[in-house]
C-alpha positions in Angstrom: -29.7 9.0 -10.6 -26.9 6.0 -11.5 -26.3 3.0 -9.1 -22.7 3.2 -8.4 -22.5 1.2 -5.4 -20.7 -1.7 -6.9 -18.5 0.6 -9.5 -14.7 -0.2 -9.6 -11.9 1.9 -11.1 -10.7 -0.3 -14.0 -8.0 2.5 -15.1 -5.9 5.2 -14.1 -3.9 8.0 -16.1 -1.8 10.4 -14.2 -2.1 13.6 -15.9 0.0 16.2 -13.8 0.4 17.7 -10.4 -2.4 15.8 -8.4 -4.7 15.4 -11.3 -5.6 12.0 -12.9 -8.2 10.4 -15.4 -9.9 7.5 -13.6 -11.6 5.0 -15.8 -14.6 3.2 -14.0 -16.3 -0.5 -14.4 -19.4 1.3 -16.3 -17.0 2.8 -18.7 -16.9 6.3 -17.9 -13.9 8.4 -17.4 -13.8 11.0 -14.7 -11.2 13.3 -13.8 -10.0 14.2 -10.8 -8.0 16.9 -9.0 -7.0 15.2 -5.4 -5.1 17.8 -3.8 -8.1 19.0 -2.0 -9.0 15.6 -0.8 -5.6 14.7 0.8 -6.6 15.7 4.5 -6.1 13.3 7.6 -3.2 11.3 8.8 -3.2 8.6 5.9 -3.4 11.2 3.0 -1.3 14.1 4.4 2.0 12.3 3.3 0.6 12.2 -0.3 0.7 16.2 -0.1 4.3 15.7 -1.2 4.1 15.1 -5.1 6.9 12.4 -4.6 4.4 10.2 -2.6 1.7 11.1 -4.4 3.0 9.6 -7.7 3.6 6.4 -5.9 0.3 4.9 -6.5 -1.0 1.5 -8.0 -4.3 -0.1 -9.4 -5.7 -2.7 -7.2 -8.5 -5.0 -7.8 -11.1 -2.0 -7.2 -9.7 1.3 -6.7 -6.2 3.0 -6.7 -3.8 2.7 -3.6 -0.8 4.7 -2.6 2.5 3.1 -1.1 1.2 3.7 2.5 -1.8 2.1 2.1 -4.2 4.9 1.5 -6.9 4.5 -0.9 -10.4 5.9 -1.7 -13.6 4.3 -2.1 -14.5 4.0 -5.8 -18.1 5.3 -5.5 -16.5 8.5 -3.6 -14.1 9.0 -6.6 -16.6 8.8 -9.1 -18.8 11.4 -7.2 -15.7 13.9 -6.9 -14.6 13.5 -10.7 -16.0 15.4 -13.4 -16.3 14.1 -17.1 -13.3 13.6 -18.8 
């Protein structure tokens, strides 16, 4: 089992719709379909694709225009090898 407690997102590539490839600090790239993850008050606005594409890379993860973000270890576990 990998130790991913201190993992960070170091790169992001928007693919299409709600899918992105994320590169992590351990060098692995994971593809994630975010649509099933967009639940709750902070994430609901991101179900509008015009809002979803308004993201940026912070020093540890990706963050959207409204301050919504996911923990890098959560994203790593959700992704599939790209």
